[in-house]
gemmi code that builds the backbone of each chain (N, CA, C; Angstrom):
import gemmi

chains = {
    "A": [
        ("UNK", (117.000, 77.247, 159.195), (118.122, 78.247, 159.348), (118.412, 78.539, 157.905)),
        ("UNK", (118.911, 79.789, 157.508), (119.395, 80.134, 156.162), (120.804, 79.828, 155.941)),
        ("UNK", (121.304, 79.917, 154.865), (122.598, 79.866, 154.554), (123.303, 81.302, 155.198)),
        ("UNK", (124.642, 81.054, 155.459), (125.118, 82.460, 156.043), (125.044, 83.466, 155.239)),
        ("UNK", (125.221, 84.757, 155.866), (125.641, 85.849, 155.064), (126.593, 85.807, 154.482)),
        ("UNK", (127.291, 86.625, 153.189), (128.217, 86.576, 152.590), (129.171, 86.933, 153.506)),
        ("UNK", (129.056, 88.035, 154.326), (130.095, 88.611, 155.087), (130.341, 87.682, 156.021)),
        ("UNK", (129.484, 86.466, 156.557), (130.228, 85.779, 157.256), (130.866, 84.676, 156.575)),
        ("UNK", (130.404, 84.316, 155.202), (131.246, 83.472, 154.715), (132.664, 84.061, 154.140)),
        ("UNK", (132.853, 85.135, 153.956), (134.224, 85.716, 153.783), (135.064, 85.737, 155.314)),
        ("UNK", (134.237, 85.828, 156.505), (134.964, 85.734, 157.579), (135.667, 84.297, 157.690)),
        ("UNK", (134.956, 83.104, 157.144), (135.244, 81.932, 157.218), (136.663, 81.853, 156.261)),
        ("UNK", (136.312, 82.232, 154.883), (137.512, 82.251, 153.998), (138.551, 82.917, 154.415)),
        ("UNK", (138.482, 84.081, 155.070), (139.925, 85.040, 155.544), (140.271, 84.003, 156.595)),
        ("UNK", (139.518, 83.612, 157.707), (140.210, 82.698, 158.739), (140.968, 81.420, 158.282)),
        ("UNK", (140.378, 80.698, 157.347), (141.040, 79.359, 157.046), (142.186, 79.850, 156.154)),
        ("UNK", (142.398, 80.934, 155.440), (143.402, 80.995, 154.728), (144.747, 81.523, 155.742)),
        ("UNK", (144.120, 82.357, 156.649), (145.011, 82.525, 157.747), (145.673, 81.651, 158.433)),
        ("UNK", (144.763, 80.627, 158.714), (145.126, 79.360, 159.478), (146.170, 78.673, 158.725)),
        ("UNK", (145.992, 78.296, 157.647), (146.603, 77.499, 156.697), (148.247, 78.237, 156.349)),
        ("UNK", (147.978, 79.712, 156.334), (149.215, 80.155, 156.056), (150.173, 80.126, 157.466)),
        ("UNK", (149.601, 80.375, 158.465), (150.175, 80.182, 159.965), (150.837, 78.648, 159.946)),
        ("UNK", (150.268, 77.709, 159.374), (150.896, 76.301, 159.548), (151.733, 75.867, 158.396)),
        ("UNK", (151.856, 76.831, 157.546), (152.437, 76.952, 156.276), (151.806, 75.476, 155.496)),
        ("UNK", (150.469, 75.360, 155.450), (150.112, 74.329, 154.789), (149.852, 74.558, 153.409)),
        ("UNK", (150.410, 73.563, 152.468), (150.594, 74.014, 151.144), (149.056, 73.983, 150.486)),
        ("UNK", (148.722, 74.761, 149.586), (147.755, 75.033, 148.786), (147.906, 74.670, 147.268)),
        ("UNK", (148.217, 73.673, 146.936), (148.333, 73.399, 145.487), (147.215, 73.918, 144.351)),
        ("UNK", (147.499, 74.484, 143.439), (146.555, 74.746, 142.463), (145.382, 75.096, 142.695)),
        ("UNK", (145.380, 76.237, 143.847), (144.191, 76.910, 144.467), (144.334, 78.253, 144.493)),
        ("UNK", (143.328, 79.005, 143.809), (143.535, 80.554, 144.131), (142.406, 80.911, 145.350)),
        ("UNK", (142.701, 82.276, 145.564), (141.773, 82.849, 146.706), (140.152, 82.771, 146.270)),
        ("UNK", (139.766, 82.697, 144.751), (138.590, 82.509, 144.618), (137.892, 80.952, 144.623)),
        ("UNK", (138.810, 80.057, 144.434), (138.832, 78.782, 144.409), (138.200, 78.362, 146.222)),
        ("UNK", (139.071, 79.028, 146.877), (138.891, 78.808, 148.352), (137.298, 79.410, 148.807)),
        ("UNK", (137.131, 80.425, 148.181), (135.954, 81.159, 148.626), (134.566, 80.447, 147.925)),
        ("UNK", (134.852, 79.787, 146.824), (133.915, 78.982, 146.205), (133.700, 77.882, 147.063)),
        ("UNK", (134.637, 77.321, 147.458), (134.496, 76.071, 148.417), (133.720, 76.286, 149.840)),
        ("UNK", (134.335, 77.618, 150.370), (133.380, 77.882, 151.742), (131.759, 78.011, 151.215)),
        ("UNK", (131.569, 78.798, 150.097), (130.088, 78.791, 149.636), (129.308, 77.506, 149.566)),
        ("UNK", (130.092, 76.678, 148.900), (129.642, 75.463, 148.706), (129.457, 74.672, 149.742)),
        ("UNK", (130.220, 74.771, 150.686), (130.330, 74.043, 151.888), (128.914, 74.310, 152.693)),
        ("UNK", (128.674, 75.730, 152.833), (127.706, 76.167, 153.522), (126.282, 75.616, 152.673)),
        ("UNK", (126.468, 75.744, 151.465), (125.187, 75.414, 150.855), (125.026, 73.974, 151.228)),
        ("UNK", (125.895, 73.112, 151.085), (125.593, 71.707, 151.503), (125.043, 71.474, 152.528)),
        ("UNK", (125.534, 72.112, 153.619), (124.924, 72.220, 154.960), (123.433, 72.507, 154.942)),
        ("UNK", (123.276, 73.592, 154.288), (121.928, 73.958, 153.987), (121.018, 72.861, 153.463)),
        ("UNK", (121.328, 72.450, 152.427), (120.681, 71.272, 151.566), (120.380, 70.235, 152.390)),
        ("UNK", (121.333, 69.698, 153.297), (121.479, 68.571, 153.800), (120.967, 68.494, 155.412)),
        ("UNK", (120.491, 69.481, 155.953), (120.355, 69.458, 157.432), (119.234, 68.785, 157.632)),
        ("UNK", (118.612, 68.375, 156.748), (116.987, 67.636, 157.293), (117.790, 65.993, 157.470)),
        ("UNK", (118.662, 65.671, 156.416), (118.919, 64.224, 156.337), (119.861, 64.230, 157.600)),
        ("UNK", (120.789, 65.241, 158.137), (121.310, 65.036, 159.300), (120.628, 64.784, 160.439)),
        ("UNK", (119.657, 65.562, 160.421), (118.591, 65.685, 161.803), (118.112, 64.216, 161.607)),
        ("UNK", (117.507, 63.455, 160.498), (116.927, 62.193, 160.603), (117.952, 61.204, 161.113)),
        ("UNK", (119.513, 61.552, 160.725), (120.128, 60.309, 161.096), (120.550, 60.278, 162.417)),
        ("UNK", (120.270, 61.214, 163.315), (120.420, 61.245, 164.725), (119.633, 60.394, 165.511)),
        ("UNK", (120.237, 59.750, 166.663), (119.174, 59.172, 167.391), (118.303, 59.658, 168.007)),
        ("UNK", (117.076, 58.977, 168.194), (115.674, 59.733, 168.595), (115.693, 60.652, 169.590)),
        ("UNK", (116.778, 60.225, 170.762), (116.579, 60.914, 172.142), (117.363, 62.107, 171.850)),
        ("UNK", (118.393, 62.225, 171.132), (119.293, 63.447, 170.879), (118.575, 64.360, 169.653)),
        ("UNK", (117.850, 63.875, 168.856), (116.910, 64.540, 167.813), (115.855, 65.421, 168.457)),
        ("UNK", (115.266, 64.730, 169.389), (114.056, 65.294, 169.686), (114.308, 66.311, 171.030)),
        ("UNK", (115.612, 66.171, 171.478), (115.718, 66.968, 172.705), (116.708, 68.083, 172.817)),
        ("UNK", (117.817, 67.734, 171.834), (118.902, 68.766, 171.675), (118.317, 69.848, 170.696)),
        ("UNK", (119.113, 71.045, 171.172), (118.606, 72.202, 170.511), (119.522, 72.220, 169.096)),
        ("UNK", (118.985, 73.029, 168.351), (119.725, 73.500, 167.100), (121.339, 73.711, 167.086)),
        ("UNK", (121.378, 74.705, 167.912), (122.815, 74.806, 168.168), (123.637, 73.547, 168.690)),
        ("UNK", (123.049, 72.999, 169.529), (123.793, 71.837, 170.159), (124.264, 70.887, 169.114)),
        ("UNK", (122.981, 70.393, 168.148), (123.219, 69.741, 166.909), (124.298, 70.235, 166.029)),
        ("UNK", (124.116, 71.489, 165.913), (125.129, 72.364, 164.977), (126.629, 71.875, 165.482)),
        ("UNK", (126.760, 72.056, 166.907), (128.054, 71.851, 167.582), (128.350, 70.664, 167.362)),
        ("UNK", (127.917, 69.471, 167.432), (128.090, 68.062, 167.716), (128.816, 67.958, 166.091)),
        ("UNK", (127.916, 68.398, 165.260), (128.452, 68.188, 163.679), (129.739, 68.766, 163.674)),
        ("UNK", (130.111, 69.760, 164.333), (131.493, 70.612, 163.973), (132.302, 69.601, 164.790)),
        ("UNK", (132.069, 69.216, 165.874), (132.702, 68.712, 167.028), (133.401, 67.211, 166.129)),
        ("UNK", (132.496, 66.477, 165.634), (132.792, 65.130, 164.799), (133.894, 65.628, 163.617)),
        ("UNK", (133.648, 66.533, 162.891), (134.188, 67.121, 161.667), (135.770, 67.517, 161.808)),
        ("UNK", (135.456, 68.492, 163.101), (137.066, 68.954, 163.699), (137.802, 67.637, 163.987)),
        ("UNK", (137.272, 66.556, 164.949), (138.106, 65.681, 165.028), (138.682, 64.656, 163.522)),
        ("UNK", (137.994, 65.073, 162.857), (138.524, 64.375, 161.554), (139.683, 65.177, 160.784)),
        ("UNK", (139.885, 66.449, 161.569), (141.150, 67.227, 161.204), (142.113, 66.763, 162.142)),
        ("UNK", (141.791, 66.824, 163.296), (143.007, 66.438, 164.268), (142.425, 66.565, 165.756)),
        ("UNK", (142.788, 65.813, 166.821), (142.474, 66.025, 168.091), (142.905, 67.283, 168.676)),
        ("UNK", (144.013, 67.860, 168.112), (144.384, 69.298, 168.483), (143.606, 70.295, 168.091)),
        ("UNK", (143.105, 70.204, 166.886), (142.130, 71.213, 166.444), (140.934, 70.918, 167.191)),
        ("UNK", (140.339, 69.542, 167.435), (139.366, 69.650, 168.311), (139.620, 70.444, 169.654)),
        ("UNK", (140.613, 70.276, 170.218), (140.884, 70.667, 171.605), (140.790, 72.159, 171.775)),
        ("UNK", (141.404, 72.824, 170.381), (141.319, 74.106, 170.554), (139.782, 74.697, 170.433)),
        ("UNK", (138.844, 73.885, 169.715), (137.468, 74.370, 169.949), (136.806, 74.127, 171.386)),
        ("UNK", (137.262, 72.749, 171.728), (136.334, 72.412, 173.174), (137.079, 72.976, 174.373)),
        ("UNK", (138.365, 73.070, 174.218), (139.071, 73.430, 175.358), (139.914, 72.083, 176.028)),
        ("UNK", (139.206, 70.904, 175.981), (139.961, 69.687, 176.396), (139.402, 68.526, 175.767)),
        ("UNK", (140.285, 67.742, 175.293), (139.636, 66.379, 174.534), (140.616, 65.448, 175.256)),
        ("UNK", (140.011, 64.341, 176.163), (140.646, 63.214, 176.763), (141.265, 62.234, 175.771)),
    ],
    "B": [
        ("UNK", (174.934, 102.078, 136.246), (175.273, 100.562, 136.994), (174.239, 100.705, 138.150)),
        ("UNK", (173.494, 99.700, 138.287), (172.489, 99.816, 139.386), (173.447, 99.644, 140.694)),
        ("UNK", (172.776, 100.317, 141.577), (173.279, 100.653, 143.094), (172.444, 100.504, 144.160)),
        ("UNK", (172.704, 99.567, 145.067), (171.678, 99.604, 146.049), (171.681, 100.755, 146.818)),
        ("UNK", (170.466, 101.440, 147.068), (170.428, 102.766, 147.767), (170.307, 102.379, 149.320)),
        ("UNK", (169.281, 101.468, 149.749), (168.896, 101.036, 151.145), (168.253, 99.613, 151.005)),
        ("UNK", (168.464, 98.970, 152.046), (167.643, 97.510, 152.261), (166.794, 97.810, 153.376)),
        ("UNK", (165.509, 97.528, 153.372), (164.609, 97.615, 154.207), (164.222, 96.121, 154.836)),
        ("UNK", (164.303, 96.095, 156.096), (164.063, 94.744, 156.568), (162.624, 94.842, 157.411)),
        ("UNK", (162.270, 93.724, 157.608), (160.779, 93.503, 158.333), (160.905, 94.320, 159.775)),
        ("UNK", (161.967, 94.118, 160.294), (162.194, 94.681, 161.862), (162.181, 96.297, 161.816)),
        ("UNK", (162.246, 96.869, 160.693), (162.617, 98.244, 160.590), (161.541, 98.880, 160.209)),
        ("UNK", (160.365, 98.254, 159.919), (158.973, 98.859, 159.598), (158.325, 99.727, 160.413)),
        ("UNK", (157.700, 100.401, 160.109), (156.558, 101.443, 160.507), (155.204, 100.774, 160.144)),
        ("UNK", (154.220, 100.862, 160.952), (152.968, 100.455, 160.850), (151.820, 101.569, 160.683)),
        ("UNK", (150.752, 101.605, 159.999), (149.522, 102.183, 160.354), (148.577, 101.654, 161.480)),
        ("UNK", (147.377, 102.186, 161.937), (146.649, 101.984, 163.075), (146.150, 100.601, 162.941)),
        ("UNK", (145.848, 100.291, 161.494), (144.946, 99.132, 161.089), (145.375, 98.596, 159.759)),
        ("UNK", (145.236, 97.531, 159.571), (145.440, 96.958, 158.139), (147.040, 96.778, 158.101)),
        ("UNK", (147.630, 96.354, 158.882), (149.091, 96.213, 158.698), (149.563, 94.812, 158.556)),
        ("UNK", (150.649, 94.381, 157.858), (150.948, 93.082, 157.722), (151.505, 92.657, 159.214)),
        ("UNK", (151.407, 91.482, 159.599), (151.892, 90.843, 160.859), (153.622, 90.641, 160.787)),
        ("UNK", (153.984, 91.319, 161.641), (155.538, 91.086, 161.950), (155.931, 89.657, 162.637)),
        ("UNK", (156.054, 88.497, 161.696), (156.087, 87.209, 162.347), (157.645, 86.669, 162.034)),
        ("UNK", (157.850, 85.717, 163.114), (159.133, 85.039, 162.926), (158.663, 83.437, 162.413)),
        ("UNK", (159.338, 83.353, 161.033), (159.035, 81.900, 160.486), (159.996, 80.623, 161.054)),
        ("UNK", (159.383, 79.902, 161.855), (160.137, 78.779, 162.015), (161.064, 79.132, 163.429)),
        ("UNK", (160.779, 78.441, 164.546), (161.382, 78.714, 165.719), (163.039, 78.556, 165.725)),
        ("UNK", (163.402, 77.640, 164.803), (165.084, 77.409, 164.382), (165.588, 78.163, 163.660)),
        ("UNK", (164.982, 78.563, 162.709), (165.677, 79.602, 161.843), (165.350, 81.189, 161.822)),
        ("UNK", (164.221, 81.341, 162.722), (164.125, 82.658, 162.987), (164.281, 83.550, 162.022)),
        ("UNK", (163.410, 83.436, 160.965), (163.273, 84.324, 159.845), (162.253, 85.409, 160.092)),
        ("UNK", (162.571, 86.410, 160.012), (161.564, 87.595, 160.300), (160.938, 88.042, 158.884)),
        ("UNK", (159.574, 88.044, 158.849), (158.781, 88.256, 157.640), (157.672, 89.298, 158.155)),
        ("UNK", (157.287, 90.238, 157.292), (155.959, 90.698, 157.354), (154.845, 89.851, 156.190)),
        ("UNK", (153.708, 89.496, 157.452), (152.754, 88.462, 156.483), (151.699, 89.387, 156.010)),
        ("UNK", (151.820, 89.623, 154.803), (150.683, 90.156, 154.095), (149.553, 89.389, 153.933)),
        ("UNK", (148.431, 89.845, 154.236), (147.042, 88.889, 154.102), (146.623, 88.910, 152.726)),
        ("UNK", (145.937, 87.767, 152.320), (145.548, 87.741, 151.319), (144.107, 88.220, 150.808)),
        ("UNK", (143.479, 88.457, 151.748), (141.991, 89.161, 151.760), (141.991, 90.541, 152.106)),
        ("UNK", (142.887, 91.206, 152.502), (142.909, 92.938, 152.757), (143.924, 93.540, 152.623)),
        ("UNK", (143.905, 94.548, 151.952), (144.846, 95.167, 151.667), (145.916, 95.487, 152.969)),
        ("UNK", (146.849, 95.659, 153.044), (147.528, 95.801, 154.232), (149.113, 96.503, 153.902)),
        ("UNK", (149.319, 97.416, 154.679), (150.632, 98.278, 154.429), (151.667, 98.571, 155.440)),
        ("UNK", (152.767, 98.518, 155.116), (153.831, 98.875, 155.978), (154.593, 99.895, 155.635)),
        ("UNK", (155.325, 100.879, 155.990), (156.168, 102.042, 155.524), (157.846, 101.939, 156.358)),
        ("UNK", (158.606, 102.549, 155.641), (160.019, 102.571, 156.057), (160.353, 104.153, 155.901)),
        ("UNK", (161.092, 104.730, 156.726), (161.855, 105.949, 156.420), (163.393, 105.937, 156.262)),
        ("UNK", (163.922, 106.622, 155.431), (165.259, 106.721, 155.171), (165.742, 107.864, 154.614)),
        ("UNK", (166.864, 108.346, 154.596), (167.448, 109.645, 153.917), (167.843, 109.121, 152.550)),
        ("UNK", (167.510, 109.914, 151.483), (167.805, 109.807, 150.154), (169.224, 110.036, 149.938)),
        ("UNK", (170.113, 109.129, 149.459), (171.714, 109.278, 149.630), (172.101, 110.325, 148.602)),
        ("UNK", (173.185, 110.713, 148.660), (173.979, 111.458, 147.800), (174.445, 110.891, 146.603)),
        ("UNK", (174.037, 111.552, 145.229), (174.181, 110.912, 144.116), (173.017, 110.019, 143.672)),
        ("UNK", (171.802, 110.343, 144.273), (170.827, 109.336, 143.975), (170.418, 109.698, 142.420)),
        ("UNK", (170.308, 108.705, 141.657), (170.085, 108.856, 140.216), (168.975, 108.012, 139.722)),
        ("UNK", (167.880, 108.844, 139.123), (166.967, 107.925, 138.759), (167.282, 106.969, 137.479)),
        ("UNK", (166.650, 105.800, 137.040), (165.369, 105.413, 137.418), (165.355, 104.876, 138.789)),
        ("UNK", (164.641, 104.829, 139.989), (164.624, 104.295, 141.036), (163.695, 103.044, 141.103)),
        ("UNK", (163.977, 102.045, 141.705), (163.254, 100.643, 141.770), (163.267, 99.973, 142.800)),
        ("UNK", (162.236, 99.570, 143.397), (161.760, 98.513, 144.811), (161.755, 97.320, 144.429)),
        ("UNK", (162.653, 96.532, 144.954), (162.859, 95.004, 144.704), (162.369, 94.390, 145.891)),
        ("UNK", (161.148, 93.662, 145.718), (160.754, 93.212, 146.946), (161.182, 91.420, 146.778)),
        ("UNK", (161.460, 91.061, 148.071), (161.980, 89.674, 147.908), (160.873, 88.866, 148.891)),
        ("UNK", (160.038, 87.981, 148.722), (159.095, 87.329, 149.177), (158.878, 85.956, 148.963)),
        ("UNK", (158.114, 85.307, 149.921), (157.839, 83.714, 149.753), (156.496, 83.592, 150.234)),
        ("UNK", (155.677, 82.525, 149.530), (154.217, 82.451, 150.046), (154.133, 81.401, 151.159)),
        ("UNK", (153.473, 81.778, 152.085), (152.978, 80.724, 153.115), (152.399, 79.389, 152.613)),
        ("UNK", (151.583, 79.555, 151.968), (150.743, 78.251, 151.295), (150.743, 77.967, 149.791)),
        ("UNK", (150.424, 79.106, 149.070), (150.240, 78.905, 147.795), (151.267, 78.495, 146.690)),
        ("UNK", (150.983, 77.866, 145.902), (151.751, 77.590, 144.805), (151.386, 77.806, 143.502)),
        ("UNK", (150.690, 78.565, 143.210), (149.967, 79.168, 142.105), (149.289, 80.189, 142.095)),
        ("UNK", (149.054, 81.059, 141.130), (148.338, 82.148, 140.988), (149.437, 83.459, 141.053)),
        ("UNK", (149.126, 84.501, 141.294), (149.616, 85.779, 141.357), (149.622, 86.588, 142.604)),
        ("UNK", (150.454, 87.440, 142.972), (150.681, 88.367, 143.869), (151.004, 89.811, 143.233)),
        ("UNK", (150.468, 90.893, 143.990), (150.812, 92.131, 143.410), (150.912, 93.052, 144.659)),
        ("UNK", (151.913, 93.964, 144.451), (152.224, 94.927, 145.331), (152.235, 96.395, 144.805)),
        ("UNK", (151.850, 97.348, 145.641), (151.878, 98.750, 145.327), (152.919, 99.350, 146.220)),
        ("UNK", (153.838, 100.169, 145.705), (154.919, 100.933, 146.175), (154.537, 102.795, 145.978)),
        ("UNK", (154.458, 103.165, 147.409), (153.976, 104.625, 147.055), (155.331, 105.419, 147.890)),
        ("UNK", (155.444, 106.470, 147.337), (156.726, 107.258, 147.855), (156.351, 108.711, 148.356)),
        ("UNK", (156.825, 108.942, 149.731), (156.885, 110.489, 150.059), (158.265, 110.892, 149.917)),
        ("UNK", (158.728, 112.166, 149.490), (159.940, 112.756, 149.716), (159.732, 114.126, 150.232)),
        ("UNK", (160.198, 114.141, 151.257), (160.070, 115.647, 151.992), (161.342, 116.173, 151.758)),
        ("UNK", (161.647, 117.478, 151.167), (162.538, 118.428, 151.027), (162.910, 119.263, 152.133)),
        ("UNK", (164.100, 119.644, 152.594), (164.364, 120.869, 153.407), (163.499, 122.153, 153.101)),
        ("UNK", (162.667, 122.468, 153.784), (161.962, 123.946, 153.468), (160.579, 123.391, 152.679)),
        ("UNK", (160.048, 122.218, 152.419), (158.827, 122.005, 152.112), (157.727, 122.773, 152.802)),
        ("UNK", (156.781, 123.128, 152.214), (155.633, 123.657, 152.861), (154.707, 122.312, 153.258)),
        ("UNK", (155.121, 121.634, 154.171), (154.182, 120.637, 154.435), (154.166, 120.358, 156.102)),
        ("UNK", (152.793, 120.343, 156.696), (152.797, 120.203, 158.102), (153.030, 118.659, 158.432)),
        ("UNK", (154.074, 118.150, 158.795), (154.395, 117.006, 159.035), (153.543, 116.281, 160.144)),
        ("UNK", (152.893, 117.049, 160.942), (152.223, 116.235, 162.202), (150.860, 116.373, 161.810)),
        ("UNK", (150.404, 116.700, 160.512), (149.037, 116.771, 160.266), (148.825, 116.104, 158.919)),
        ("UNK", (149.973, 116.216, 158.018), (149.559, 115.464, 156.650), (150.641, 114.805, 155.956)),
        ("UNK", (150.425, 114.237, 154.810), (151.534, 113.393, 154.069), (151.475, 113.876, 152.881)),
        ("UNK", (152.466, 113.430, 151.887), (152.223, 114.012, 150.423), (152.957, 112.805, 149.730)),
        ("UNK", (152.240, 111.633, 150.204), (152.636, 110.611, 149.136), (152.290, 110.819, 147.730)),
        ("UNK", (153.123, 110.221, 146.793), (152.931, 110.319, 145.340), (151.736, 109.526, 144.952)),
        ("UNK", (151.522, 109.347, 143.517), (150.653, 108.358, 143.043), (151.284, 106.786, 143.086)),
        ("UNK", (150.611, 105.879, 143.308), (150.962, 104.455, 143.204), (151.806, 103.946, 142.156)),
        ("UNK", (152.743, 103.158, 142.457), (153.517, 102.280, 141.534), (153.085, 100.745, 141.903)),
        ("UNK", (153.184, 100.227, 140.875), (152.863, 98.672, 141.208), (153.458, 97.499, 140.172)),
        ("UNK", (153.375, 96.424, 140.688), (153.602, 95.265, 139.748), (153.315, 94.018, 140.483)),
        ("UNK", (153.336, 92.779, 139.659), (152.904, 91.534, 140.544), (153.801, 90.729, 139.781)),
        ("UNK", (153.822, 89.298, 140.317), (154.530, 88.254, 139.717), (153.649, 86.766, 140.068)),
        ("UNK", (154.002, 85.900, 139.180), (153.208, 84.514, 139.647), (154.186, 83.840, 140.403)),
        ("UNK", (153.390, 83.360, 141.630), (154.271, 82.954, 142.765), (154.743, 81.581, 142.275)),
        ("UNK", (156.417, 81.224, 143.075), (157.032, 80.081, 142.856), (155.870, 78.863, 142.993)),
        ("UNK", (156.163, 77.814, 142.279), (155.454, 76.682, 142.297), (155.754, 75.766, 143.488)),
        ("UNK", (156.779, 76.193, 144.070), (156.804, 75.369, 145.420), (156.810, 76.218, 146.625)),
        ("UNK", (156.252, 75.762, 147.647), (155.906, 76.626, 148.593), (157.022, 76.968, 149.500)),
        ("UNK", (157.190, 78.352, 149.699), (158.442, 78.424, 150.388), (159.566, 78.986, 149.745)),
        ("UNK", (159.493, 78.713, 148.063), (160.875, 79.155, 147.589), (160.602, 80.918, 147.555)),
        ("UNK", (161.765, 81.390, 147.448), (161.630, 82.783, 147.147), (161.403, 83.414, 145.754)),
        ("UNK", (160.821, 84.342, 145.662), (160.874, 85.344, 144.321), (160.923, 86.617, 144.521)),
        ("UNK", (161.192, 87.425, 143.453), (161.217, 88.968, 143.740), (160.636, 89.490, 142.609)),
        ("UNK", (159.880, 90.881, 143.056), (159.037, 91.541, 142.350), (159.519, 92.990, 142.209)),
        ("UNK", (159.919, 93.422, 141.068), (160.494, 94.797, 140.634), (159.419, 95.677, 140.441)),
        ("UNK", (159.510, 96.907, 141.236), (158.715, 97.937, 140.842), (159.339, 99.090, 140.584)),
        ("UNK", (159.247, 99.702, 139.318), (160.102, 100.736, 139.019), (159.002, 102.193, 139.633)),
        ("UNK", (159.918, 102.997, 140.115), (159.281, 104.002, 141.021), (158.975, 105.147, 140.069)),
        ("UNK", (158.336, 105.231, 139.182), (158.073, 106.361, 138.304), (157.785, 107.391, 139.017)),
        ("UNK", (156.534, 107.243, 139.780), (155.892, 108.057, 140.674), (156.800, 108.445, 142.103)),
        ("UNK", (157.921, 109.120, 142.246), (158.728, 108.965, 143.373), (158.904, 110.347, 144.082)),
        ("UNK", (157.647, 111.222, 143.896), (157.682, 112.253, 144.506), (158.755, 113.237, 144.570)),
        ("UNK", (159.696, 113.276, 143.173), (160.530, 113.897, 142.937), (161.657, 113.816, 143.973)),
        ("UNK", (161.912, 112.501, 144.168), (162.985, 112.211, 145.450), (164.335, 112.620, 144.908)),
        ("UNK", (165.117, 113.532, 145.783), (166.457, 113.887, 145.375), (167.172, 113.478, 146.758)),
        ("UNK", (168.603, 113.811, 146.462), (169.372, 113.634, 147.715), (169.150, 114.406, 148.823)),
        ("UNK", (169.196, 113.855, 150.002), (169.191, 114.411, 151.375), (167.534, 114.466, 151.732)),
        ("UNK", (166.692, 114.093, 150.899), (165.250, 114.246, 151.095), (165.045, 113.005, 152.299)),
        ("UNK", (164.022, 113.378, 153.051), (163.409, 112.536, 154.086), (162.394, 111.579, 153.240)),
        ("UNK", (162.693, 110.289, 152.970), (161.946, 109.496, 152.016), (161.256, 108.595, 153.081)),
        ("UNK", (159.755, 108.479, 152.626), (158.961, 107.381, 153.172), (158.372, 106.243, 152.073)),
        ("UNK", (158.722, 105.224, 152.325), (158.164, 103.974, 151.126), (157.138, 103.503, 152.018)),
        ("UNK", (155.895, 103.197, 151.115), (154.842, 102.454, 151.798), (154.833, 101.440, 150.791)),
        ("UNK", (154.667, 100.165, 151.462), (154.384, 99.072, 150.500), (153.390, 98.168, 150.886)),
        ("UNK", (152.012, 97.961, 150.114), (151.093, 97.281, 150.357), (151.025, 96.277, 149.155)),
        ("UNK", (150.344, 95.102, 149.672), (150.119, 94.082, 148.970), (148.648, 94.567, 148.604)),
        ("UNK", (148.381, 94.431, 147.340), (147.015, 94.940, 146.335), (146.169, 93.543, 146.521)),
        ("UNK", (145.882, 93.217, 147.798), (145.060, 91.892, 147.776), (143.481, 92.265, 147.135)),
        ("UNK", (143.130, 93.228, 146.841), (141.865, 93.226, 146.177), (142.044, 93.599, 144.749)),
        ("UNK", (143.117, 93.492, 144.479), (143.294, 93.746, 142.875), (142.995, 94.838, 142.390)),
        ("UNK", (143.198, 96.079, 142.807), (142.915, 97.095, 142.369), (143.836, 97.665, 140.978)),
        ("UNK", (144.912, 97.234, 141.204), (145.976, 97.548, 140.111), (146.294, 96.474, 139.027)),
        ("UNK", (145.763, 95.200, 139.547), (146.192, 93.941, 138.737), (145.676, 92.688, 139.383)),
        ("UNK", (145.883, 91.667, 138.782), (145.766, 90.435, 139.609), (146.445, 89.986, 140.918)),
        ("UNK", (145.724, 89.693, 141.853), (146.335, 89.233, 143.175), (145.415, 87.964, 143.394)),
        ("UNK", (145.809, 86.899, 143.099), (144.742, 85.783, 143.407), (145.252, 84.709, 144.145)),
        ("UNK", (146.615, 84.727, 144.459), (147.126, 83.467, 145.245), (146.669, 83.515, 146.578)),
        ("UNK", (146.380, 82.331, 147.040), (145.741, 82.272, 148.283), (146.632, 82.293, 149.587)),
        ("UNK", (146.535, 82.746, 150.539), (147.083, 82.767, 151.729), (148.194, 83.977, 151.831)),
        ("UNK", (148.804, 84.003, 153.151), (149.882, 85.024, 153.245), (150.846, 85.198, 152.370)),
        ("UNK", (151.442, 86.227, 151.947), (152.816, 86.444, 151.301), (153.781, 87.058, 152.252)),
        ("UNK", (154.643, 86.507, 152.360), (155.770, 86.703, 153.480), (156.769, 87.651, 152.814)),
        ("UNK", (157.036, 88.837, 153.199), (157.981, 89.653, 152.493), (159.047, 89.900, 153.693)),
        ("UNK", (160.348, 89.241, 152.964), (161.623, 89.424, 153.995), (162.632, 90.404, 153.831)),
        ("UNK", (162.555, 91.311, 152.602), (163.207, 92.273, 152.262), (162.942, 93.052, 151.249)),
        ("UNK", (163.065, 94.332, 151.221), (162.983, 95.437, 150.132), (164.174, 96.093, 149.920)),
        ("UNK", (164.573, 95.848, 148.597), (165.596, 96.856, 148.136), (165.411, 98.058, 147.540)),
        ("UNK", (165.756, 99.176, 147.875), (165.651, 100.298, 147.011), (166.767, 100.569, 146.084)),
        ("UNK", (166.748, 100.497, 144.772), (167.840, 100.560, 143.817), (167.826, 101.748, 143.037)),
        ("UNK", (168.946, 102.486, 142.766), (168.964, 103.628, 141.753), (169.922, 102.959, 140.512)),
        ("UNK", (170.193, 103.948, 139.567), (170.848, 103.675, 138.564), (172.351, 103.837, 138.649)),
        ("UNK", (172.699, 104.453, 139.845), (174.096, 104.616, 140.298), (174.641, 106.111, 139.249)),
    ],
}
model = gemmi.Model(1)
for chain_id, residues in chains.items():
    chain = gemmi.Chain(chain_id)
    for i, (resn, *xyz) in enumerate(residues, 1):
        res = gemmi.Residue()
        res.name, res.seqid = resn, gemmi.SeqId(i, " ")
        for name, pos in zip(("N", "CA", "C"), xyz):
            atom = gemmi.Atom()
            atom.name, atom.element = name, gemmi.Element(name[0])
            atom.pos, atom.b_iso = gemmi.Position(*pos), 0.0
            res.add_atom(atom)
        chain.add_residue(res)
    model.add_chain(chain)
structure = gemmi.Structure()
structure.add_model(model)
structure.setup_entities()
């Protein structure tokens, strides 16, 4: 899997800025360009470390899950680190 | 002496078909209406009013705003004026006659949510005179065409005052 197209990275950039605006989440000492650079860096880090992530997965899941399922699992765990409400917004329900 | 010509509120704005600021109510308790101007895309809204008798240049637009999230950087707005006079040769259902852009920017307040004002001198005012039907278009210059707009997140516009020199 290659890094995302810049147009998709821009969609993430616009989306997170809108979300943080809607929640009035303060963004101290960060400009628009800083947030875009962070999006780029995150995507590049995922690209550079996907093999390491795959190796860390238990053998049954590693060998049987699709790339999309592995990526979704990664996102779900990361989303729970934001909040259960955020994960619920992604998955529909979190008990 | 400066004089307020008209006050333009978020609720009285008109919008284009696309790329317009969202009319939002900030906080369920305080119910403050704002126009939420996006950080990544130029968005515009406009207002229509009658130019008052005794209108005297220079004319200025004062934009009152606060930032949703940002505590650093700058925002920049453009203000474009269309002044239609009785008998003008303009087909109003097929054309507009907006003058060239006026613009100004400001460093955003260091505390998120605190208000600030940007004054834009309307040098290009389409020769606005008393009794004209005036449209004022306000857009955030998110792509920085006329100057620096690097503050992250939405810019909430709460009020626009049009002022003349009385």
